[in-house]
NUVEX-305889 format. One record per residue (C-alpha): residue number from 0; x, y, z. Coordinates in steps of 0.2 Angstrom, whole numbers. Example, Ala and Ser with C-alpha at 12.3 -4.5 7.8 and 13.67 -1.06 7.14 Angstrom:
2
@num:0; u:62; v:-22; w:39
@num:1; u:68; v:-5; w:36
***
This chain:
301
@num:0; u:-177; v:945; w:194
@num:1; u:-175; v:961; w:203
@num:2; u:-156; v:959; w:203
@num:3; u:-157; v:956; w:184
@num:4; u:-167; v:972; w:182
@num:5; u:-156; v:981; w:193
@num:6; u:-141; v:976; w:183
@num:7; u:-149; v:981; w:167
@num:8; u:-154; v:998; w:174
@num:9; u:-137; v:1001; w:180
@num:10; u:-129; v:997; w:163
@num:11; u:-141; v:1009; w:155
@num:12; u:-137; v:1023; w:167
@num:13; u:-118; v:1020; w:164
@num:14; u:-121; v:1021; w:145
@num:15; u:-131; v:1037; w:146
@num:16; u:-118; v:1045; w:157
@num:17; u:-104; v:1040; w:144
@num:18; u:-114; v:1047; w:130
@num:19; u:-117; v:1063; w:140
@num:20; u:-99; v:1064; w:144
@num:21; u:-93; v:1062; w:126
@num:22; u:-106; v:1075; w:119
@num:23; u:-100; v:1088; w:132
@num:24; u:-82; v:1084; w:131
@num:25; u:-70; v:1096; w:122
@num:26; u:-68; v:1094; w:103
@num:27; u:-50; v:1088; w:105
@num:28; u:-55; v:1074; w:117
@num:29; u:-69; v:1068; w:105
@num:30; u:-56; v:1069; w:91
@num:31; u:-44; v:1058; w:101
@num:32; u:-57; v:1046; w:106
@num:33; u:-67; v:1045; w:90
@num:34; u:-53; v:1047; w:78
@num:35; u:-51; v:1060; w:64
@num:36; u:-58; v:1056; w:46
@num:37; u:-44; v:1049; w:35
@num:38; u:-38; v:1059; w:20
@num:39; u:-33; v:1051; w:4
@num:40; u:-15; v:1058; w:5
@num:41; u:-5; v:1054; w:20
@num:42; u:0; v:1070; w:30
@num:43; u:-14; v:1080; w:22
@num:44; u:-28; v:1084; w:34
@num:45; u:-38; v:1099; w:41
@num:46; u:-30; v:1111; w:53
@num:47; u:-30; v:1107; w:72
@num:48; u:-18; v:1121; w:78
@num:49; u:-25; v:1135; w:68
@num:50; u:-30; v:1151; w:78
@num:51; u:-49; v:1154; w:77
@num:52; u:-53; v:1167; w:71
@num:53; u:-38; v:1168; w:60
@num:54; u:-30; v:1186; w:63
@num:55; u:-34; v:1196; w:47
@num:56; u:-19; v:1208; w:44
@num:57; u:-17; v:1210; w:25
@num:58; u:-1; v:1217; w:19
@num:59; u:1; v:1234; w:9
@num:60; u:15; v:1242; w:0
@num:61; u:27; v:1252; w:11
@num:62; u:28; v:1271; w:7
@num:63; u:43; v:1282; w:9
@num:64; u:57; v:1269; w:10
@num:65; u:74; v:1278; w:10
@num:66; u:90; v:1273; w:1
@num:67; u:93; v:1264; w:-16
@num:68; u:85; v:1247; w:-18
@num:69; u:97; v:1233; w:-18
@num:70; u:104; v:1227; w:-34
@num:71; u:104; v:1209; w:-28
@num:72; u:95; v:1203; w:-13
@num:73; u:92; v:1186; w:-5
@num:74; u:75; v:1184; w:4
@num:75; u:78; v:1170; w:16
@num:76; u:63; v:1163; w:26
@num:77; u:69; v:1154; w:42
@num:78; u:61; v:1145; w:56
@num:79; u:67; v:1147; w:74
@num:80; u:84; v:1141; w:78
@num:81; u:89; v:1139; w:60
@num:82; u:107; v:1145; w:56
@num:83; u:107; v:1158; w:42
@num:84; u:125; v:1165; w:46
@num:85; u:131; v:1157; w:29
@num:86; u:121; v:1171; w:20
@num:87; u:132; v:1184; w:27
@num:88; u:147; v:1177; w:18
@num:89; u:139; v:1181; w:1
@num:90; u:141; v:1200; w:4
@num:91; u:144; v:1212; w:-3
@num:92; u:138; v:1205; w:-20
@num:93; u:122; v:1199; w:-12
@num:94; u:113; v:1208; w:1
@num:95; u:100; v:1199; w:12
@num:96; u:84; v:1200; w:22
@num:97; u:79; v:1186; w:34
@num:98; u:61; v:1184; w:37
@num:99; u:57; v:1174; w:53
@num:100; u:41; v:1163; w:53
@num:101; u:34; v:1153; w:68
@num:102; u:33; v:1135; w:68
@num:103; u:15; v:1135; w:75
@num:104; u:9; v:1125; w:60
@num:105; u:22; v:1111; w:62
@num:106; u:9; v:1099; w:70
@num:107; u:-6; v:1107; w:61
@num:108; u:-11; v:1090; w:54
@num:109; u:-7; v:1072; w:56
@num:110; u:11; v:1067; w:51
@num:111; u:15; v:1084; w:45
@num:112; u:34; v:1088; w:43
@num:113; u:34; v:1104; w:34
@num:114; u:27; v:1119; w:44
@num:115; u:32; v:1131; w:30
@num:116; u:24; v:1123; w:14
@num:117; u:9; v:1135; w:13
@num:118; u:16; v:1148; w:25
@num:119; u:32; v:1151; w:16
@num:120; u:21; v:1157; w:2
@num:121; u:13; v:1168; w:14
@num:122; u:30; v:1175; w:19
@num:123; u:35; v:1177; w:0
@num:124; u:19; v:1186; w:-5
@num:125; u:19; v:1197; w:10
@num:126; u:37; v:1203; w:7
@num:127; u:33; v:1206; w:-12
@num:128; u:17; v:1216; w:-8
@num:129; u:26; v:1227; w:6
@num:130; u:41; v:1230; w:-4
@num:131; u:33; v:1232; w:-21
@num:132; u:38; v:1250; w:-24
@num:133; u:56; v:1247; w:-18
@num:134; u:61; v:1230; w:-26
@num:135; u:79; v:1225; w:-30
@num:136; u:84; v:1222; w:-48
@num:137; u:87; v:1203; w:-44
@num:138; u:79; v:1193; w:-30
@num:139; u:82; v:1175; w:-24
@num:140; u:68; v:1168; w:-13
@num:141; u:74; v:1154; w:-1
@num:142; u:62; v:1144; w:11
@num:143; u:67; v:1137; w:27
@num:144; u:79; v:1122; w:27
@num:145; u:70; v:1106; w:23
@num:146; u:78; v:1090; w:31
@num:147; u:67; v:1080; w:20
@num:148; u:73; v:1087; w:4
@num:149; u:80; v:1073; w:-7
@num:150; u:91; v:1083; w:-19
@num:151; u:96; v:1099; w:-9
@num:152; u:106; v:1113; w:-17
@num:153; u:123; v:1119; w:-10
@num:154; u:117; v:1137; w:-10
@num:155; u:134; v:1143; w:-3
@num:156; u:142; v:1138; w:-20
@num:157; u:127; v:1139; w:-31
@num:158; u:121; v:1157; w:-28
@num:159; u:138; v:1166; w:-33
@num:160; u:137; v:1156; w:-49
@num:161; u:120; v:1163; w:-54
@num:162; u:120; v:1172; w:-71
@num:163; u:112; v:1188; w:-68
@num:164; u:110; v:1193; w:-86
@num:165; u:100; v:1177; w:-89
@num:166; u:88; v:1180; w:-75
@num:167; u:85; v:1198; w:-81
@num:168; u:81; v:1192; w:-98
@num:169; u:71; v:1176; w:-93
@num:170; u:62; v:1185; w:-78
@num:171; u:61; v:1169; w:-68
@num:172; u:71; v:1154; w:-65
@num:173; u:69; v:1139; w:-53
@num:174; u:85; v:1136; w:-44
@num:175; u:83; v:1118; w:-47
@num:176; u:88; v:1112; w:-64
@num:177; u:80; v:1096; w:-69
@num:178; u:88; v:1080; w:-62
@num:179; u:82; v:1063; w:-68
@num:180; u:70; v:1063; w:-53
@num:181; u:64; v:1081; w:-55
@num:182; u:63; v:1078; w:-74
@num:183; u:51; v:1063; w:-71
@num:184; u:41; v:1075; w:-60
@num:185; u:40; v:1087; w:-75
@num:186; u:35; v:1074; w:-88
@num:187; u:26; v:1060; w:-79
@num:188; u:18; v:1068; w:-64
@num:189; u:9; v:1083; w:-72
@num:190; u:-7; v:1091; w:-64
@num:191; u:-22; v:1089; w:-76
@num:192; u:-34; v:1101; w:-69
@num:193; u:-48; v:1099; w:-82
@num:194; u:-48; v:1080; w:-81
@num:195; u:-40; v:1072; w:-66
@num:196; u:-33; v:1055; w:-70
@num:197; u:-42; v:1047; w:-55
@num:198; u:-54; v:1053; w:-42
@num:199; u:-42; v:1054; w:-27
@num:200; u:-31; v:1067; w:-35
@num:201; u:-41; v:1080; w:-26
@num:202; u:-27; v:1094; w:-29
@num:203; u:-30; v:1093; w:-47
@num:204; u:-49; v:1095; w:-45
@num:205; u:-47; v:1111; w:-35
@num:206; u:-35; v:1119; w:-47
@num:207; u:-48; v:1127; w:-59
@num:208; u:-56; v:1136; w:-44
@num:209; u:-39; v:1142; w:-38
@num:210; u:-34; v:1148; w:-55
@num:211; u:-50; v:1158; w:-57
@num:212; u:-48; v:1165; w:-40
@num:213; u:-30; v:1170; w:-43
@num:214; u:-31; v:1176; w:-61
@num:215; u:-49; v:1179; w:-65
@num:216; u:-56; v:1173; w:-81
@num:217; u:-43; v:1182; w:-92
@num:218; u:-35; v:1166; w:-96
@num:219; u:-41; v:1148; w:-98
@num:220; u:-37; v:1135; w:-85
@num:221; u:-23; v:1125; w:-94
@num:222; u:-25; v:1106; w:-97
@num:223; u:-8; v:1102; w:-90
@num:224; u:3; v:1110; w:-77
@num:225; u:21; v:1105; w:-74
@num:226; u:37; v:1111; w:-67
@num:227; u:52; v:1106; w:-56
@num:228; u:44; v:1107; w:-39
@num:229; u:51; v:1118; w:-25
@num:230; u:51; v:1136; w:-18
@num:231; u:69; v:1141; w:-22
@num:232; u:69; v:1153; w:-36
@num:233; u:76; v:1169; w:-44
@num:234; u:65; v:1183; w:-51
@num:235; u:68; v:1200; w:-58
@num:236; u:60; v:1216; w:-53
@num:237; u:53; v:1219; w:-70
@num:238; u:45; v:1202; w:-70
@num:239; u:37; v:1204; w:-52
@num:240; u:30; v:1221; w:-57
@num:241; u:22; v:1214; w:-73
@num:242; u:8; v:1210; w:-61
@num:243; u:0; v:1224; w:-51
@num:244; u:1; v:1223; w:-32
@num:245; u:-17; v:1220; w:-31
@num:246; u:-15; v:1204; w:-40
@num:247; u:-2; v:1198; w:-27
@num:248; u:-14; v:1203; w:-13
@num:249; u:-28; v:1193; w:-22
@num:250; u:-17; v:1177; w:-21
@num:251; u:-12; v:1181; w:-3
@num:252; u:-30; v:1183; w:2
@num:253; u:-34; v:1166; w:-6
@num:254; u:-20; v:1158; w:4
@num:255; u:-25; v:1165; w:20
@num:256; u:-43; v:1161; w:18
@num:257; u:-42; v:1143; w:11
@num:258; u:-46; v:1129; w:22
@num:259; u:-33; v:1118; w:12
@num:260; u:-19; v:1111; w:24
@num:261; u:-2; v:1118; w:23
@num:262; u:5; v:1104; w:13
@num:263; u:-8; v:1105; w:-1
@num:264; u:-8; v:1124; w:-2
@num:265; u:11; v:1124; w:-2
@num:266; u:11; v:1111; w:-16
@num:267; u:-1; v:1122; w:-26
@num:268; u:11; v:1136; w:-26
@num:269; u:26; v:1125; w:-30
@num:270; u:16; v:1120; w:-46
@num:271; u:12; v:1138; w:-50
@num:272; u:26; v:1150; w:-45
@num:273; u:32; v:1150; w:-62
@num:274; u:15; v:1154; w:-69
@num:275; u:13; v:1168; w:-57
@num:276; u:30; v:1175; w:-64
@num:277; u:25; v:1174; w:-82
@num:278; u:30; v:1157; w:-88
@num:279; u:19; v:1145; w:-98
@num:280; u:10; v:1131; w:-89
@num:281; u:23; v:1118; w:-94
@num:282; u:40; v:1124; w:-88
@num:283; u:53; v:1110; w:-89
@num:284; u:69; v:1117; w:-96
@num:285; u:82; v:1104; w:-102
@num:286; u:94; v:1100; w:-89
@num:287; u:110; v:1105; w:-99
@num:288; u:103; v:1121; w:-105
@num:289; u:97; v:1126; w:-88
@num:290; u:114; v:1122; w:-81
@num:291; u:122; v:1133; w:-94
@num:292; u:111; v:1148; w:-94
@num:293; u:108; v:1149; w:-76
@num:294; u:124; v:1144; w:-68
@num:295; u:137; v:1146; w:-83
@num:296; u:141; v:1127; w:-84
@num:297; u:141; v:1125; w:-102
@num:298; u:153; v:1110; w:-105
@num:299; u:139; v:1098; w:-108
@num:300; u:132; v:1108; w:-123
***
Protein backbone atom coordinates (compact mmCIF):
# COMPACT_ATOMS: atom_id res chain seq x y z
CA UNK A 1 0.00 0.00 0.00
CA UNK A 2 2.80 2.35 0.96
CA UNK A 3 4.51 1.64 -2.33
CA UNK A 4 1.35 2.52 -4.21
CA UNK A 5 0.87 5.75 -2.29
CA UNK A 6 4.50 6.60 -2.92
CA UNK A 7 4.05 6.10 -6.66
CA UNK A 8 0.98 8.36 -6.67
CA UNK A 9 2.80 11.05 -4.70
CA UNK A 10 5.75 10.85 -7.08
CA UNK A 11 3.48 11.17 -10.10
CA UNK A 12 1.75 14.21 -8.61
CA UNK A 13 5.13 15.78 -7.84
CA UNK A 14 6.29 15.27 -11.43
CA UNK A 15 3.03 16.72 -12.77
CA UNK A 16 3.38 19.82 -10.57
CA UNK A 17 6.98 20.29 -11.70
CA UNK A 18 5.96 20.02 -15.37
CA UNK A 19 3.20 22.61 -14.89
CA UNK A 20 5.58 24.98 -13.10
CA UNK A 21 8.20 24.51 -15.82
CA UNK A 22 5.64 25.25 -18.56
CA UNK A 23 4.33 28.39 -16.81
CA UNK A 24 7.80 29.77 -16.17
CA UNK A 25 9.18 28.88 -19.61
CA UNK A 26 9.80 31.59 -22.23
CA UNK A 27 6.88 32.42 -24.48
CA UNK A 28 8.63 30.95 -27.53
CA UNK A 29 8.98 27.57 -25.73
CA UNK A 30 5.33 27.55 -24.74
CA UNK A 31 4.31 28.44 -28.28
CA UNK A 32 6.38 25.56 -29.61
CA UNK A 33 5.03 23.06 -27.09
CA UNK A 34 1.43 24.21 -27.06
CA UNK A 35 1.10 25.33 -30.67
CA UNK A 36 -0.12 28.66 -31.99
CA UNK A 37 -3.80 29.21 -32.77
CA UNK A 38 -4.57 28.51 -36.39
CA UNK A 39 -5.61 31.36 -38.68
CA UNK A 40 -8.37 30.89 -41.28
CA UNK A 41 -5.91 31.82 -44.05
CA UNK A 42 -2.66 29.87 -44.48
CA UNK A 43 0.35 32.12 -44.00
CA UNK A 44 -1.61 34.76 -42.07
CA UNK A 45 -0.83 34.89 -38.39
CA UNK A 46 0.40 37.20 -35.66
CA UNK A 47 3.94 38.56 -35.66
CA UNK A 48 6.57 36.45 -33.93
CA UNK A 49 9.69 38.40 -34.93
CA UNK A 50 8.47 41.98 -34.51
CA UNK A 51 10.54 44.18 -32.16
CA UNK A 52 8.76 45.19 -28.97
CA UNK A 53 8.32 48.04 -28.49
CA UNK A 54 8.24 48.88 -32.19
CA UNK A 55 10.57 51.83 -32.89
CA UNK A 56 8.50 54.93 -33.64
CA UNK A 57 10.20 57.04 -36.26
CA UNK A 58 7.54 58.78 -38.38
CA UNK A 59 8.81 60.32 -41.63
CA UNK A 60 8.53 64.02 -42.43
CA UNK A 61 9.09 66.06 -45.62
CA UNK A 62 12.69 66.95 -46.30
CA UNK A 63 13.49 70.64 -46.61
CA UNK A 64 16.16 72.38 -48.67
CA UNK A 65 16.62 69.65 -51.27
CA UNK A 66 18.98 70.92 -53.96
CA UNK A 67 18.80 70.53 -57.72
CA UNK A 68 15.91 69.98 -60.06
CA UNK A 69 13.57 67.10 -59.40
CA UNK A 70 13.89 64.18 -61.79
CA UNK A 71 11.53 64.13 -64.74
CA UNK A 72 11.22 60.33 -64.60
CA UNK A 73 12.24 58.31 -61.57
CA UNK A 74 12.09 54.62 -60.63
CA UNK A 75 11.74 53.99 -56.89
CA UNK A 76 12.95 50.41 -56.47
CA UNK A 77 12.57 48.69 -53.11
CA UNK A 78 15.02 45.82 -52.69
CA UNK A 79 15.93 43.13 -50.20
CA UNK A 80 19.50 42.20 -49.33
CA UNK A 81 21.41 40.50 -52.14
CA UNK A 82 18.83 41.39 -54.79
CA UNK A 83 20.46 42.38 -58.08
CA UNK A 84 19.15 45.75 -59.27
CA UNK A 85 21.93 46.56 -61.73
CA UNK A 86 19.50 46.24 -64.67
CA UNK A 87 17.90 49.52 -63.64
CA UNK A 88 21.08 51.41 -64.48
CA UNK A 89 20.63 50.40 -68.12
CA UNK A 90 17.45 52.49 -68.32
CA UNK A 91 19.42 55.71 -67.78
CA UNK A 92 19.48 58.51 -68.81
CA UNK A 93 15.76 58.40 -69.68
CA UNK A 94 14.92 57.02 -66.25
CA UNK A 95 16.78 57.99 -63.12
CA UNK A 96 16.46 55.67 -60.14
CA UNK A 97 16.53 55.53 -56.40
CA UNK A 98 16.99 52.18 -54.65
CA UNK A 99 15.48 51.76 -51.19
CA UNK A 100 16.89 48.90 -49.11
CA UNK A 101 14.65 47.06 -46.66
CA UNK A 102 15.67 44.35 -44.22
CA UNK A 103 14.26 40.85 -44.40
CA UNK A 104 13.62 40.69 -40.65
CA UNK A 105 9.95 39.93 -41.31
CA UNK A 106 10.57 37.01 -43.64
CA UNK A 107 9.71 34.54 -40.87
CA UNK A 108 7.29 36.77 -39.01
CA UNK A 109 4.46 34.27 -39.23
CA UNK A 110 3.98 30.62 -40.21
CA UNK A 111 4.58 29.81 -43.88
CA UNK A 112 5.36 33.43 -44.74
CA UNK A 113 7.13 33.91 -48.07
CA UNK A 114 6.77 37.63 -48.68
CA UNK A 115 8.63 39.75 -46.11
CA UNK A 116 7.85 42.85 -48.16
CA UNK A 117 4.05 42.74 -48.48
CA UNK A 118 3.15 45.25 -45.79
CA UNK A 119 6.65 46.58 -45.39
CA UNK A 120 6.94 47.62 -49.05
CA UNK A 121 3.96 49.89 -48.39
CA UNK A 122 5.94 51.33 -45.52
CA UNK A 123 8.88 51.99 -47.85
CA UNK A 124 6.65 53.58 -50.52
CA UNK A 125 4.83 55.82 -48.07
CA UNK A 126 7.99 56.89 -46.27
CA UNK A 127 9.58 57.84 -49.60
CA UNK A 128 6.51 59.83 -50.70
CA UNK A 129 6.32 61.71 -47.40
CA UNK A 130 10.03 62.53 -47.26
CA UNK A 131 10.17 63.66 -50.90
CA UNK A 132 6.74 65.26 -51.04
CA UNK A 133 8.11 68.75 -51.74
CA UNK A 134 10.55 67.55 -54.41
CA UNK A 135 8.70 64.91 -56.42
CA UNK A 136 9.54 63.87 -59.99
CA UNK A 137 6.97 64.45 -62.72
CA UNK A 138 6.52 60.70 -63.25
CA UNK A 139 7.29 57.96 -60.73
CA UNK A 140 7.37 54.18 -61.06
CA UNK A 141 7.24 52.21 -57.82
CA UNK A 142 8.65 48.67 -57.83
CA UNK A 143 8.66 46.17 -54.94
CA UNK A 144 11.34 43.53 -54.31
CA UNK A 145 11.45 40.70 -56.80
CA UNK A 146 8.91 38.05 -55.89
CA UNK A 147 9.83 34.49 -56.77
CA UNK A 148 6.19 33.49 -56.23
CA UNK A 149 4.73 35.92 -58.77
CA UNK A 150 2.81 33.92 -61.37
CA UNK A 151 2.75 36.50 -64.16
CA UNK A 152 5.92 38.62 -63.77
CA UNK A 153 6.55 41.63 -65.96
CA UNK A 154 9.72 41.93 -68.00
CA UNK A 155 10.48 45.33 -66.53
CA UNK A 156 13.62 45.89 -68.62
CA UNK A 157 11.53 45.99 -71.79
CA UNK A 158 8.27 47.20 -70.23
CA UNK A 159 9.35 50.44 -68.57
CA UNK A 160 10.87 52.03 -71.73
CA UNK A 161 7.50 51.54 -73.45
CA UNK A 162 5.48 53.41 -70.83
CA UNK A 163 3.39 56.17 -72.39
CA UNK A 164 4.26 59.15 -70.21
CA UNK A 165 1.50 61.47 -71.57
CA UNK A 166 -1.09 58.82 -70.62
CA UNK A 167 0.31 58.50 -67.10
CA UNK A 168 0.25 62.27 -66.71
CA UNK A 169 -3.35 62.43 -67.91
CA UNK A 170 -4.58 59.40 -65.99
CA UNK A 171 -2.57 60.16 -62.88
CA UNK A 172 -2.15 56.51 -61.93
CA UNK A 173 -1.61 53.23 -63.76
CA UNK A 174 -1.07 49.69 -62.51
CA UNK A 175 1.82 48.28 -64.54
CA UNK A 176 -0.10 45.01 -64.88
CA UNK A 177 -2.73 45.14 -67.58
CA UNK A 178 -5.43 42.53 -66.92
CA UNK A 179 -4.62 39.05 -68.11
CA UNK A 180 -7.30 36.39 -67.96
CA UNK A 181 -6.12 35.51 -64.47
CA UNK A 182 -6.01 39.07 -63.16
CA UNK A 183 -9.28 39.92 -64.88
CA UNK A 184 -10.87 37.12 -62.89
CA UNK A 185 -9.41 38.73 -59.78
CA UNK A 186 -11.06 41.98 -60.80
CA UNK A 187 -14.47 40.62 -61.61
CA UNK A 188 -15.01 37.59 -59.40
CA UNK A 189 -12.83 38.11 -56.33
CA UNK A 190 -13.84 41.59 -55.32
CA UNK A 191 -13.79 42.75 -51.72
CA UNK A 192 -17.24 43.37 -50.31
CA UNK A 193 -16.48 45.41 -47.17
CA UNK A 194 -20.06 46.12 -46.18
CA UNK A 195 -21.33 42.56 -46.46
CA UNK A 196 -18.61 39.88 -46.58
CA UNK A 197 -19.76 36.87 -48.55
CA UNK A 198 -18.82 34.46 -45.75
CA UNK A 199 -17.57 34.85 -42.22
CA UNK A 200 -13.97 33.71 -42.77
CA UNK A 201 -13.26 36.59 -45.18
CA UNK A 202 -11.85 38.60 -42.29
CA UNK A 203 -10.00 41.06 -44.53
CA UNK A 204 -13.28 42.41 -45.86
CA UNK A 205 -14.63 42.80 -42.36
CA UNK A 206 -11.69 45.03 -41.44
CA UNK A 207 -11.85 47.28 -44.51
CA UNK A 208 -14.54 49.69 -43.19
CA UNK A 209 -12.40 50.55 -40.16
CA UNK A 210 -9.29 50.84 -42.35
CA UNK A 211 -11.17 53.09 -44.78
CA UNK A 212 -12.33 55.47 -42.05
CA UNK A 213 -8.87 55.57 -40.52
CA UNK A 214 -7.25 56.40 -43.88
CA UNK A 215 -9.86 58.70 -45.39
CA UNK A 216 -12.01 59.82 -42.47
CA UNK A 217 -15.75 60.14 -42.97
CA UNK A 218 -15.57 62.33 -46.08
CA UNK A 219 -16.47 59.43 -48.38
CA UNK A 220 -18.60 56.36 -47.74
CA UNK A 221 -17.07 52.92 -47.61
CA UNK A 222 -17.74 51.39 -51.05
CA UNK A 223 -19.83 48.25 -51.42
CA UNK A 224 -17.20 46.64 -53.65
CA UNK A 225 -13.46 47.13 -54.23
CA UNK A 226 -11.60 45.52 -57.11
CA UNK A 227 -8.44 45.98 -59.14
CA UNK A 228 -5.54 44.02 -60.61
CA UNK A 229 -3.53 43.14 -57.53
CA UNK A 230 0.12 44.09 -57.18
CA UNK A 231 2.43 46.85 -55.98
CA UNK A 232 3.98 47.85 -59.32
CA UNK A 233 2.54 51.12 -60.55
CA UNK A 234 3.24 54.50 -62.12
CA UNK A 235 1.89 57.76 -60.75
CA UNK A 236 2.25 61.45 -61.58
CA UNK A 237 3.46 64.16 -59.25
CA UNK A 238 0.17 66.03 -59.62
CA UNK A 239 -1.78 62.95 -58.58
CA UNK A 240 0.38 62.28 -55.52
CA UNK A 241 0.00 65.90 -54.44
CA UNK A 242 -3.78 65.76 -54.77
CA UNK A 243 -3.51 64.45 -51.21
CA UNK A 244 -1.76 66.46 -48.55
CA UNK A 245 1.33 65.00 -46.93
CA UNK A 246 -0.58 64.64 -43.66
CA UNK A 247 -2.93 62.15 -45.36
CA UNK A 248 -0.04 59.91 -46.34
CA UNK A 249 1.30 60.17 -42.80
CA UNK A 250 -2.08 59.05 -41.48
CA UNK A 251 -1.98 55.97 -43.74
CA UNK A 252 1.65 55.28 -42.76
CA UNK A 253 0.69 55.52 -39.09
CA UNK A 254 -2.08 52.96 -39.55
CA UNK A 255 0.36 50.54 -41.21
CA UNK A 256 2.97 50.92 -38.50
CA UNK A 257 0.51 50.50 -35.64
CA UNK A 258 -1.70 47.74 -37.00
CA UNK A 259 -1.40 44.27 -35.49
CA UNK A 260 -2.39 42.85 -38.89
CA UNK A 261 0.31 40.56 -40.31
CA UNK A 262 2.40 41.63 -43.31
CA UNK A 263 0.58 39.46 -45.83
CA UNK A 264 -2.79 40.89 -44.85
CA UNK A 265 -1.72 44.52 -44.52
CA UNK A 266 0.10 44.26 -47.83
CA UNK A 267 -3.02 42.85 -49.47
CA UNK A 268 -5.03 45.79 -48.11
CA UNK A 269 -2.67 48.13 -49.96
CA UNK A 270 -2.76 46.07 -53.15
CA UNK A 271 -6.54 46.44 -53.15
CA UNK A 272 -6.38 50.16 -52.34
CA UNK A 273 -3.33 51.82 -53.96
CA UNK A 274 -5.51 52.90 -56.87
CA UNK A 275 -7.99 54.51 -54.47
CA UNK A 276 -5.18 56.32 -52.64
CA UNK A 277 -4.18 57.76 -56.02
CA UNK A 278 -7.60 58.95 -57.07
CA UNK A 279 -9.29 56.07 -58.91
CA UNK A 280 -12.77 54.69 -58.31
CA UNK A 281 -13.18 51.68 -56.03
CA UNK A 282 -13.67 49.40 -59.06
CA UNK A 283 -10.64 49.92 -61.29
CA UNK A 284 -10.39 47.15 -63.90
CA UNK A 285 -9.41 48.62 -67.30
CA UNK A 286 -9.98 46.47 -70.36
CA UNK A 287 -6.84 44.58 -71.30
CA UNK A 288 -6.58 45.78 -74.90
CA UNK A 289 -7.19 49.43 -73.99
CA UNK A 290 -4.70 49.20 -71.13
CA UNK A 291 -2.03 47.75 -73.43
CA UNK A 292 -2.67 50.51 -75.96
CA UNK A 293 -2.84 53.48 -73.62
CA UNK A 294 -0.11 52.44 -71.18
CA UNK A 295 2.37 50.70 -73.51
CA UNK A 296 1.43 51.89 -77.02
CA UNK A 297 0.45 48.38 -78.20
CA UNK A 298 -2.70 49.30 -80.08
CA UNK A 299 -2.86 46.60 -82.75
CA UNK A 300 -5.70 44.78 -80.95
CA UNK A 301 -8.00 47.84 -80.93
